BAFI-3210 file (N, C-alpha, C; in Angstrom, 3 decimals, decimal comma, padded with zeros to 6 digits):
// residues 261
n [1|2|3|4|5|6|7|8|9|10|11|12|13|14|15|16|17|18|19|20|21|22|23|24|25|26|27|28|29|30|31|32|33|34|35|36|37|38|39|40|41|42|43|44|45|46|47|48|49|50|51|52|53|54|55|56|57|58|59|60|61|62|63|64|65|66|67|68|69|70|71|72|73|74|75|76|77|78|79|80|81|82|83|84|85|86|87|88|89|90|91|92|93|94|95|96|97|98|99|100|101|102|103|104|105|106|107|108|109|110|111|112|113|114|115|116|117|118|119|120|121|122|123|124|125|126|127|128|129|130|131|132|133|134|135|136|137|138|139|140|141|142|143|144|145|146|147|148|149|150|151|152|153|154|155|156|157|158|159|160|161|162|163|164|165|166|167|168|169|170|171|172|173|174|175|176|177|178|179|180|181|182|183|184|185|186|187|188|189|190|191|192|193|194|195|196|197|198|199|200|201|202|203|204|205|206|207|208|209|210|211|212|213|214|215|216|217|218|219|220|221|222|223|224|225|226|227|228|229|230|231|232|233|234|235|236|237|238|239|240|241|242|243|244|245|246|247|248|249|250|251|252|253|254|255|256|257|258|259|260|261]
n.u [040,073|041,517|040,911|042,489|041,253|040,734|038,424|036,775|038,689|039,954|042,172|043,098|045,444|045,336|046,571|046,705|045,286|045,047|044,023|045,485|044,977|042,230|039,135|039,921|039,708|040,350|041,258|043,220|043,950|044,807|047,560|048,162|049,925|050,059|050,762|051,503|051,935|053,417|054,260|056,688|055,304|052,637|051,171|051,606|053,154|051,780|049,307|050,122|050,870|048,391|047,010|048,565|047,859|049,060|048,466|045,977|042,647|040,839|038,437|036,504|037,447|039,529|039,668|039,861|038,543|035,332|035,838|036,394|039,319|041,291|043,842|047,345|047,975|048,695|048,293|049,238|052,311|055,184|057,671|060,176|061,434|063,942|065,947|065,569|066,661|067,955|070,953|072,601|072,028|072,554|071,992|070,234|069,203|067,869|065,810|064,530|063,474|060,734|059,467|060,552|059,443|056,862|057,090|057,788|059,177|062,697|063,686|061,663|061,741|064,312|063,944|061,982|063,309|065,525|064,240|063,023|065,262|066,508|064,560|064,761|067,306|069,528|070,874|073,596|074,628|073,688|074,739|075,990|076,926|074,812|075,950|077,791|076,584|075,442|073,447|071,274|071,151|070,484|067,884|066,701|066,828|065,038|062,691|062,583|062,002|059,418|058,140|058,351|056,459|054,205|052,163|049,378|049,479|051,914|053,458|055,287|057,467|058,736|061,121|063,488|064,656|067,092|069,030|071,565|071,280|071,705|071,545|068,975|067,381|067,907|066,673|064,052|063,467|063,728|061,519|059,414|059,786|059,279|056,577|055,483|056,053|055,072|052,465|051,190|049,544|050,982|051,800|053,098|054,837|056,087|058,158|059,323|058,988|059,508|059,871|057,332|055,730|056,777|056,409|053,709|050,388|048,220|048,191|048,258|047,685|048,566|047,789|048,721|047,805|044,774|045,955|044,923|043,442|043,907|043,856|043,602|045,389|045,345|047,800|050,096|052,773|054,152|052,955|053,918|056,580|056,282|055,537|057,902|059,400|062,213|063,347|064,863|064,068|061,375|061,493|062,618|060,724|058,453|055,850|056,097|057,974|056,576|054,391|055,765|056,860|054,512|053,395|055,412|055,217|052,656|052,875|054,754|053,288|051,348|052,932|053,873|051,448|050,767|052,776|052,119|049,677]
n.v [-006,391|-006,877|-005,925|-005,194|-004,946|-003,027|-003,006|-001,109|-001,516|-002,159|-002,264|-003,353|-004,207|-006,945|-006,475|-003,776|-000,527|001,413|002,102|000,676|000,789|002,391|002,207|001,858|002,275|001,243|000,954|-001,004|-001,131|-003,406|-002,743|-000,238|002,219|002,381|004,260|004,498|007,049|008,241|009,183|007,483|004,842|005,193|003,096|002,013|-000,270|-002,237|-002,105|-002,977|-005,617|-006,625|-006,452|-008,289|-010,601|-011,463|-010,526|-010,607|-009,206|-006,755|-005,728|-005,471|-006,307|-007,945|-008,022|-009,533|-008,309|-009,423|-011,458|-012,588|-012,531|-014,595|-015,130|-015,421|-015,701|-016,840|-014,656|-012,329|-010,908|-010,230|-007,781|-007,284|-004,853|-005,493|-007,599|-010,431|-012,692|-015,974|-016,848|-019,026|-019,820|-019,127|-016,339|-017,163|-019,503|-018,514|-017,063|-019,129|-020,624|-020,706|-021,863|-024,399|-025,416|-025,681|-027,835|-027,788|-028,736|-029,069|-027,897|-026,090|-024,400|-023,273|-021,849|-019,937|-018,580|-017,511|-015,724|-013,911|-012,906|-011,592|-009,665|-008,068|-007,189|-008,721|-010,840|-011,143|-011,703|-014,125|-016,480|-015,626|-015,228|-014,226|-012,493|-011,152|-009,137|-005,749|-003,419|-002,472|-004,414|-006,676|-006,010|-006,046|-008,775|-009,644|-008,470|-009,842|-012,412|-011,953|-011,306|-013,671|-015,261|-014,636|-013,146|-010,927|-008,691|-006,722|-006,126|-003,759|-003,133|-000,405|-000,641|000,585|001,994|001,679|002,313|004,254|007,651|007,857|005,166|004,621|006,277|005,101|002,628|003,436|004,278|001,823|000,419|001,916|001,296|-001,452|-001,414|-000,266|-002,279|-004,694|-004,324|-004,775|-004,546|-002,346|-001,861|000,246|001,228|004,097|006,588|008,588|011,528|012,488|010,048|008,930|010,702|010,375|007,657|007,031|006,629|006,850|008,388|007,806|009,273|008,912|009,265|009,062|007,198|006,876|004,886|006,275|007,028|010,114|011,566|011,162|011,318|011,860|011,430|012,450|012,068|009,629|008,815|010,778|010,029|007,588|008,592|009,548|011,509|012,426|011,222|013,076|015,477|015,497|015,590|018,075|019,778|022,502|022,041|019,537|020,136|022,065|020,560|018,645|020,231|021,149|018,752|018,046|020,068|019,509|016,886|017,419|019,106|017,292|015,538|017,221|017,829|015,287|014,877|016,791|016,001]
n.w [-009,716|-006,623|-003,168|-000,181|003,015|005,975|008,484|010,737|012,799|015,999|018,785|021,929|024,258|026,565|029,093|029,310|029,669|027,792|024,511|021,624|018,883|017,253|015,784|012,989|009,576|006,360|002,954|000,810|-002,300|-005,000|-007,240|-006,303|-004,312|-000,989|001,804|005,229|007,475|010,413|013,812|015,927|017,792|017,196|016,301|013,802|012,976|014,351|013,032|010,477|011,153|011,847|009,381|008,012|009,257|011,563|014,086|016,555|016,831|018,799|018,058|015,012|011,576|009,112|005,612|002,347|-000,423|-000,035|001,684|004,894|006,819|008,915|009,689|008,672|005,109|001,719|000,126|001,122|001,566|003,555|004,152|006,342|008,752|009,872|008,040|008,212|006,962|006,219|007,516|006,970|004,445|000,954|-001,346|-003,498|-002,352|-000,111|-001,365|-002,651|-000,620|000,358|-001,819|-001,875|000,447|-000,417|-002,026|-004,728|-007,913|-008,593|-010,992|-011,678|-009,474|-009,772|-012,153|-011,421|-009,339|-010,677|-012,402|-010,581|-009,195|-011,275|-011,739|-009,431|-009,670|-008,788|-009,887|-010,257|-007,785|-006,994|-005,875|-003,625|-000,151|002,576|004,457|002,970|001,630|001,014|003,016|001,479|-000,542|000,977|001,736|-000,756|-001,296|000,652|-000,367|-002,780|-001,838|-000,975|-003,396|-004,860|-003,829|-005,155|-004,119|-004,096|-002,515|-000,975|002,008|003,746|006,340|007,439|005,702|004,895|006,912|008,250|006,432|004,707|003,426|000,606|-000,286|000,599|-001,037|-003,515|-003,068|-002,741|-005,335|-006,546|-005,438|-006,547|-009,266|-009,168|-008,444|-010,756|-012,636|-011,498|-010,571|-008,122|-004,893|-002,795|000,567|002,827|005,747|007,458|009,093|007,812|006,151|003,497|002,157|002,493|000,990|-001,592|-002,210|-002,358|-003,585|-002,090|000,888|004,247|007,302|010,630|014,120|017,616|020,633|021,299|018,446|015,532|012,343|010,970|008,664|005,121|002,179|-001,327|-003,665|-006,321|-006,902|-007,271|-009,634|-011,316|-011,400|-012,733|-015,181|-016,138|-014,843|-012,870|-009,628|-008,177|-009,369|-008,671|-005,843|-005,467|-006,332|-005,961|-005,008|-003,793|-001,772|-000,272|000,686|002,137|004,214|005,405|006,378|008,149|010,130|011,016|012,090|014,039|015,731|016,580|018,075|020,131|021,351|022,275|024,173|026,047|026,982]
ca.u [041,144|041,196|041,169|042,744|040,459|040,611|037,092|036,463|039,662|040,418|043,008|043,559|046,099|044,651|047,223|046,809|044,000|045,075|043,821|046,597|044,330|040,805|038,259|040,707|039,083|041,349|041,281|044,498|043,679|045,916|048,104|048,340|050,918|049,474|051,785|051,046|052,929|053,100|055,372|056,910|054,332|051,253|050,482|051,799|053,584|050,661|048,344|050,679|050,774|046,983|046,713|049,279|047,270|049,923|047,983|044,544|041,943|039,821|037,187|036,682|037,856|040,360|039,087|040,225|037,214|034,328|036,247|036,987|040,574|041,508|045,256|048,171|047,800|049,661|047,972|049,913|053,722|055,702|059,097|060,375|062,458|065,150|065,750|065,074|067,170|068,598|072,373|073,287|071,674|072,986|070,901|069,272|068,564|066,906|064,652|063,872|063,088|059,290|059,080|060,922|058,442|055,664|057,354|057,955|060,314|063,928|063,806|060,714|062,279|065,438|063,413|061,325|064,313|066,309|063,404|062,843|066,544|066,696|063,605|065,237|068,672|070,492|071,367|075,057|075,016|072,802|075,411|076,715|076,436|074,054|076,814|078,608|075,749|075,175|072,110|070,291|071,027|069,741|066,470|066,235|066,591|063,777|061,608|062,524|061,276|057,998|057,634|058,291|055,232|053,131|051,092|048,936|049,729|053,233|053,448|056,674|057,566|059,879|062,215|064,716|064,965|068,481|069,930|072,032|070,388|071,880|070,986|067,528|066,746|067,982|065,662|062,752|063,304|063,542|060,131|058,567|059,904|058,556|055,146|055,137|056,137|054,374|051,033|050,696|049,196|052,067|051,428|054,376|054,771|057,322|058,066|060,078|057,976|059,831|059,593|055,882|055,194|057,251|056,023|052,280|049,213|047,313|048,980|047,427|048,376|048,073|048,211|048,851|047,127|045,051|046,298|043,774|043,712|043,398|043,711|044,064|045,675|045,602|048,981|050,438|054,220|054,532|052,501|054,855|057,760|055,894|055,479|059,253|060,095|063,202|063,104|065,483|063,209|060,146|061,774|062,978|059,574|057,892|054,670|056,597|058,606|055,528|053,635|056,687|056,945|053,195|053,269|056,365|054,640|051,484|053,333|055,404|052,220|050,758|053,853|053,850|050,161|050,827|053,648|051,453|048,456]
ca.v [-005,939|-007,153|-004,874|-005,582|-003,983|-002,987|-002,475|-000,810|-002,245|-001,625|-003,209|-003,033|-005,372|-007,311|-005,952|-002,325|000,166|002,357|001,481|000,798|001,246|002,639|002,493|002,001|001,846|001,486|000,087|-001,092|-001,815|-003,847|-001,780|001,077|002,403|002,962|004,483|005,022|007,939|008,643|009,140|006,212|004,559|005,486|001,853|001,663|-001,666|-003,066|-002,157|-003,868|-006,993|-007,014|-006,693|-009,502|-011,751|-011,878|-009,969|-010,709|-007,936|-006,611|-005,481|-005,239|-007,443|-007,751|-008,727|-009,322|-008,158|-009,669|-012,625|-012,255|-013,245|-014,886|-015,395|-015,219|-016,575|-016,608|-013,440|-011,194|-011,169|-009,171|-007,450|-006,743|-003,820|-006,308|-008,390|-011,765|-013,704|-017,127|-016,608|-020,234|-020,023|-018,030|-015,501|-017,993|-020,447|-017,748|-016,747|-020,392|-021,363|-020,948|-022,769|-025,749|-025,851|-026,052|-029,084|-027,622|-029,436|-028,279|-027,110|-024,979|-023,477|-022,556|-020,902|-018,831|-017,822|-016,746|-014,619|-012,926|-012,244|-010,643|-008,576|-007,172|-006,775|-009,430|-012,048|-011,226|-012,169|-015,255|-017,493|-014,956|-015,385|-013,070|-011,532|-010,433|-008,141|-004,455|-003,318|-002,362|-005,716|-007,575|-005,683|-006,539|-010,217|-009,756|-008,157|-010,964|-013,506|-011,601|-011,357|-015,036|-015,877|-014,219|-012,509|-009,667|-007,586|-006,719|-005,250|-003,419|-002,534|000,523|-001,480|001,323|002,861|001,536|002,566|005,624|008,454|007,529|003,829|004,701|006,825|004,058|001,619|004,050|004,182|000,398|000,078|002,536|000,501|-002,706|-001,107|-000,067|-003,548|-005,816|-004,007|-005,316|-003,571|-002,149|-001,183|000,545|002,153|004,862|007,877|009,502|012,277|012,464|008,700|008,766|011,470|009,843|006,268|006,790|007,198|007,085|008,616|007,721|009,898|008,401|009,859|008,033|007,215|005,635|005,011|006,523|007,705|011,485|012,143|010,377|012,202|011,277|012,117|012,094|012,072|008,334|008,830|011,622|009,201|006,644|009,341|009,831|012,532|011,826|011,399|014,337|016,570|015,475|016,020|019,496|020,529|023,373|021,399|018,484|020,774|022,699|019,520|018,062|021,127|021,146|017,513|018,104|020,896|018,813|015,791|018,045|019,565|016,098|015,018|018,141|017,634|014,009|015,042|017,646|015,358]
ca.w [-008,834|-005,227|-002,182|001,206|003,780|007,431|008,768|012,143|013,609|017,275|019,532|023,273|024,836|027,815|030,296|029,198|029,627|026,675|023,202|020,681|017,651|017,465|014,634|011,761|008,323|005,317|001,774|000,093|-003,569|-005,847|-008,203|-005,700|-003,251|000,211|002,825|006,515|008,073|011,778|014,749|016,602|018,831|016,805|015,959|012,383|012,842|014,814|011,927|009,456|011,644|011,752|007,962|007,607|009,934|012,671|015,350|016,767|017,006|019,838|017,335|013,586|010,758|007,925|004,477|000,952|-001,016|001,006|002,473|006,184|007,042|010,339|009,917|007,474|003,955|000,639|-000,626|001,763|001,862|004,422|004,173|007,678|008,930|009,916|006,824|008,565|006,040|006,859|007,229|006,508|003,042|000,086|-001,856|-004,239|-001,432|000,679|-002,202|-003,010|000,585|000,434|-002,906|-001,446|001,425|-001,174|-002,721|-006,169|-008,502|-008,592|-012,221|-011,597|-008,469|-010,373|-013,139|-010,725|-008,594|-011,653|-012,880|-009,513|-008,942|-012,379|-011,516|-008,366|-009,976|-007,942|-010,557|-010,152|-006,445|-006,700|-005,058|-002,539|001,212|003,042|005,165|001,999|000,958|001,643|003,588|000,410|-001,205|001,868|001,641|-002,060|-001,140|001,373|-001,301|-003,729|-001,175|-000,985|-004,769|-005,396|-003,315|-006,065|-003,352|-004,701|-001,597|-000,348|003,176|004,069|007,669|007,474|005,203|004,566|008,047|008,692|005,308|004,532|002,581|-000,809|-000,513|000,812|-002,235|-004,544|-002,773|-003,035|-006,788|-006,812|-005,120|-007,574|-010,492|-008,932|-008,497|-012,162|-013,363|-010,871|-010,417|-006,864|-003,880|-001,831|001,813|003,470|006,871|007,601|009,793|006,960|005,403|002,063|001,661|002,449|-000,137|-002,869|-002,465|-002,124|-004,246|-000,966|002,100|005,448|008,429|011,908|015,378|018,646|021,949|020,567|017,039|014,669|011,073|011,060|007,321|003,977|001,049|-002,636|-004,186|-007,703|-007,114|-007,847|-011,026|-012,056|-011,655|-013,783|-016,443|-016,611|-014,060|-011,972|-008,198|-007,752|-009,832|-007,867|-004,470|-005,459|-006,820|-004,920|-004,432|-002,914|-000,611|000,535|001,376|003,124|005,369|006,047|007,142|009,262|011,185|011,549|012,944|015,193|016,619|017,182|019,081|021,266|022,019|022,992|025,330|027,024|027,501]
c.u [040,727|041,553|041,378|042,117|040,646|039,281|036,880|037,395|040,007|041,223|043,388|044,191|045,494|045,248|047,376|045,416|043,900|044,899|045,036|046,085|042,843|040,128|039,040|039,915|040,006|041,185|042,651|044,237|044,959|046,308|048,249|049,446|050,225|050,556|051,122|052,190|052,481|054,315|055,533|055,879|052,892|050,491|050,652|052,150|052,495|049,609|048,844|050,559|049,344|046,611|047,384|048,682|048,072|049,360|046,467|043,947|041,095|038,450|037,505|037,122|038,726|039,770|039,963|038,927|036,172|034,660|036,938|038,206|040,802|042,962|046,041|047,741|048,728|049,380|048,620|051,332|054,291|057,208|059,347|061,469|063,834|064,963|065,297|065,492|067,869|070,086|073,130|072,941|072,197|071,761|069,833|068,505|067,563|065,641|063,843|063,207|061,597|058,817|059,432|059,918|057,147|055,845|057,471|059,192|061,500|064,035|062,883|061,189|063,396|064,963|062,798|062,326|065,133|065,527|063,280|064,142|066,872|065,786|064,127|066,702|069,745|071,037|072,859|075,535|074,197|073,429|076,195|076,095|075,755|074,959|077,742|077,862|075,679|073,761|071,025|070,068|070,243|068,248|065,893|065,974|065,272|062,582|061,461|061,767|059,775|057,407|057,453|057,081|054,035|051,926|050,669|049,192|051,079|053,212|054,883|056,730|058,834|061,152|063,526|065,204|066,440|069,495|070,385|071,177|070,486|071,254|069,473|066,827|066,805|066,905|064,249|062,456|063,053|062,094|059,172|058,606|059,192|057,051|054,691|055,078|055,180|052,878|050,412|050,224|050,314|051,537|052,701|054,149|056,125|057,078|058,856|059,111|058,253|059,506|058,096|055,269|055,540|056,612|054,532|051,393|048,218|048,160|048,040|048,223|047,725|048,572|048,102|047,893|045,668|045,417|045,044|044,243|043,083|043,185|044,222|044,195|045,870|046,714|049,323|051,939|054,706|054,118|053,413|056,146|057,458|055,891|056,849|060,025|061,044|062,840|063,668|064,621|061,934|060,402|062,146|061,848|058,930|056,667|055,081|057,150|057,557|054,743|054,492|056,738|055,615|053,019|054,218|055,774|053,437|051,895|054,029|054,359|051,543|051,630|053,864|052,558|050,170|051,678|052,974|050,258|048,768]
c.v [-006,132|-005,970|-005,519|-004,516|-004,155|-002,309|-002,345|-001,528|-001,464|-002,704|-002,611|-004,288|-005,660|-006,680|-004,433|-001,708|001,126|001,605|001,722|001,338|001,426|003,006|002,784|001,444|002,234|000,477|000,165|-001,839|-002,350|-002,704|-000,375|001,036|003,102|003,065|005,050|005,794|008,311|008,522|007,746|006,044|004,823|004,239|001,413|000,187|-002,615|-003,202|-003,075|-005,324|-007,509|-007,319|-007,962|-010,761|-012,248|-011,503|-010,087|-009,336|-007,951|-006,399|-005,238|-006,480|-006,996|-008,599|-008,579|-009,418|-008,406|-010,886|-012,180|-013,143|-013,422|-015,192|-015,153|-016,139|-016,115|-015,341|-012,187|-011,611|-009,965|-009,028|-006,700|-005,676|-004,454|-007,402|-009,827|-012,844|-014,808|-017,100|-017,830|-020,585|-018,856|-017,292|-016,340|-018,920|-019,744|-017,469|-018,006|-021,085|-021,695|-021,901|-024,210|-026,292|-026,280|-027,349|-028,967|-028,369|-028,491|-027,381|-025,898|-023,934|-022,637|-021,503|-019,685|-017,952|-016,952|-015,536|-013,521|-012,190|-011,251|-009,423|-007,569|-006,784|-007,445|-010,700|-012,245|-011,680|-013,390|-016,270|-016,898|-015,288|-014,095|-012,032|-010,755|-009,268|-006,835|-004,457|-003,248|-003,678|-006,699|-007,287|-006,106|-008,043|-010,441|-009,472|-009,265|-012,143|-013,218|-011,751|-012,783|-015,798|-015,600|-013,658|-011,207|-008,448|-007,768|-005,679|-005,022|-002,609|-001,691|-000,134|-000,747|002,196|002,829|001,882|004,022|006,324|008,084|006,174|003,849|005,234|005,831|003,000|002,167|003,984|002,742|-000,022|000,686|001,742|-000,841|-002,485|-000,934|-001,402|-004,611|-005,595|-004,677|-004,176|-003,486|-001,348|-001,001|001,491|002,832|006,043|008,940|010,216|012,261|011,109|008,482|009,491|010,827|008,509|006,008|007,404|007,632|007,191|008,709|008,272|009,439|009,256|008,799|008,263|007,642|005,909|005,145|007,173|009,091|012,118|011,153|011,311|011,385|012,092|011,631|012,021|010,750|008,257|009,701|010,863|008,203|007,321|009,779|010,884|011,862|012,082|012,723|015,531|016,652|016,036|017,499|020,390|021,317|022,754|020,320|019,096|021,394|021,667|018,837|018,911|021,183|019,913|017,493|018,900|020,211|017,685|016,321|018,498|018,390|015,567|015,906|017,989|016,351|014,121|015,850|016,969|014,151]
c.w [-007,381|-004,333|-000,816|002,098|005,285|007,743|010,272|013,119|014,877|017,979|020,876|023,845|026,210|029,067|030,258|029,126|028,446|025,359|022,313|019,352|017,925|016,151|013,353|010,587|007,174|004,196|001,121|-001,215|-004,214|-006,790|-007,630|-004,649|-002,086|001,274|004,069|007,146|009,477|012,667|015,342|017,716|018,461|016,371|014,520|012,216|013,310|013,723|010,826|009,887|011,600|010,306|007,458|008,221|011,114|014,040|015,432|017,070|018,267|019,205|015,874|012,845|009,592|006,812|003,245|000,168|000,084|001,857|003,760|006,419|008,536|010,667|008,643|006,339|002,839|-000,159|-000,047|002,123|002,598|004,254|005,474|007,699|009,061|008,878|007,054|007,571|006,819|006,531|006,733|005,060|002,214|-000,466|-002,555|-003,309|-000,524|-000,119|-002,514|-001,831|000,616|-000,653|-002,565|-000,436|000,740|-001,951|-004,221|-006,655|-008,648|-009,821|-012,189|-010,591|-009,071|-011,365|-012,455|-009,985|-009,542|-012,152|-011,824|-009,216|-010,051|-012,194|-010,498|-008,542|-009,141|-008,587|-010,348|-008,773|-006,028|-005,758|-003,893|-001,187|001,663|003,690|004,230|001,346|001,740|002,220|002,535|-000,313|-000,340|001,795|000,290|-002,006|-000,399|000,482|-002,340|-003,128|-001,137|-002,388|-005,264|-004,865|-004,219|-005,314|-004,033|-003,822|-000,912|000,773|003,627|005,362|007,777|006,939|004,980|005,722|008,431|007,599|005,284|003,473|001,105|-001,131|-000,363|-000,437|-003,394|-004,332|-002,996|-004,534|-007,206|-006,555|-006,142|-008,875|-010,354|-009,039|-009,942|-012,902|-012,817|-010,680|-009,187|-005,963|-002,858|-000,639|002,617|004,633|007,034|008,535|009,030|006,013|003,904|001,454|001,512|001,254|-001,473|-003,209|-002,308|-003,196|-003,180|000,304|003,296|006,625|009,727|013,063|016,465|019,816|021,864|019,117|016,190|013,376|011,142|009,689|006,283|002,781|-000,223|-003,304|-005,588|-007,952|-007,716|-009,314|-011,884|-012,351|-012,773|-015,153|-016,942|-015,846|-013,069|-010,512|-007,711|-008,153|-008,998|-006,473|-004,377|-005,964|-005,675|-004,246|-003,435|-001,630|000,308|001,335|002,436|004,389|006,126|006,919|008,328|010,423|011,826|012,493|014,194|016,213|017,316|018,308|020,323|022,063|022,842|024,252|026,435|027,682|028,367]
res [x|x|x|x|x|x|x|x|x|x|x|x|x|x|x|x|x|x|x|x|x|x|x|x|x|x|x|x|x|x|x|x|x|x|x|x|x|x|x|x|x|x|x|x|x|x|x|x|x|x|x|x|x|x|x|x|x|x|x|x|x|x|x|x|x|x|x|x|x|x|x|x|x|x|x|x|x|x|x|x|x|x|x|x|x|x|x|x|x|x|x|x|x|x|x|x|x|x|x|x|x|x|x|x|x|x|x|x|x|x|x|x|x|x|x|x|x|x|x|x|x|x|x|x|x|x|x|x|x|x|x|x|x|x|x|x|x|x|x|x|x|x|x|x|x|x|x|x|x|x|x|x|x|x|x|x|x|x|x|x|x|x|x|x|x|x|x|x|x|x|x|x|x|x|x|x|x|x|x|x|x|x|x|x|x|x|x|x|x|x|x|x|x|x|x|x|x|x|x|x|x|x|x|x|x|x|x|x|x|x|x|x|x|x|x|x|x|x|x|x|x|x|x|x|x|x|x|x|x|x|x|x|x|x|x|x|x|x|x|x|x|x|x|x|x|x|x|x|x|x|x|x|x|x|x|x|x|x|x|x|x]
***
């Protein structure tokens, strides 16, 4: 089982005196759900961009196992907050785009696209235009594009932030089901506390100025879903509610401290 690693990562932009990230150490194993929770501006997206290979470092290194990474590669796929789909292509064509760039034969592309669309529950809209889809469906297409790359690590940048509460919960359940079936390493950033609790085996809490990891929690809510418990039952459980309120007060205190300093 491979591990995506951040080792002693720090980042200061050349035109700024304030560190964006400082001494970040994090392991993202395959087959796990790692979620980073923190207020806006704490460096969550910057950390994701570093793990994806999009952002250069001031110090430290990113590895898969013991191999040092210096840029993007096929082992890390990213799902952006804005879906970033190509509007002139339909659903199937968007999902197939990366395979065409690789020069795969048409029959093989069709087979892989059909399988992935079935996996994400979009077979019925395979030939639909992007603008005809709901927000949740667009994000599923984005996730399908990530899955078809066969990357062992899927990085998600607040993918459900723009969705309504009902659609967001459906997409959370969708991600849990993907994790159960695909056994990939999922790395997701969010500022939504309920989402962070539900979608993580490993919950990483960050604070800002500079962005640092202040705590890492091992959670079992995703495992309870895998065992057959419903999302509604999990979210209404006293342990879930207590931890949600504890984290809310902790993040609130961090924000007040940042405003005062």
